[in-house]
Structure formats: C-alpha cells, structure tokens
C-alpha positions, 0 to 999 in steps of 0.5 A: 500329235504336235511337237509342242504336245510331245515336248510338254509330255516329255517335260512332265515326265522329266519333272516327275522323274527328277522329283523322284530322284531328288526325294530318293537322294534325300532319303538315302543321304545321297547328295549327288542323286539329289542334285541330279534330281533337282537338275532333271526336274528343272530341265523338265520344267524348261522342256514343258515350257518350250512345248507350250510356246511351240503350241502357241506358235503352231496355231 
C-alpha cells in the first residue's frame, strides 16, 4: 500500500473520530471536547488531502 493511500485512510479515520468527538461534546455540553473534535476533524481533512497529493506525484 502506498504512503498516499495510508495517509488518506488515516485522514479519513481522524475526520470521523473528530466528528464523533465534536458531536459528543455538543450533547454533553463540553466545549473542550467539541473544540478538540473540530480540530481533529480539520487535521484529518488536511492529512487526507496530503495523501491525495502524494498519490498524484507517485504516478
């Protein structure tokens, strides 16, 4: 498996994990957890994009 694909998978994982944290933070009225979830979601998006770019340059 190429590094680009691995980055995409890890990015998707962090996106989902961040979204779950964000929603749990909203439900439990925990602004710290909500903010942490938002940050992890954004980081996952970036990591996913990096993986996509790597895949383009591997060809």
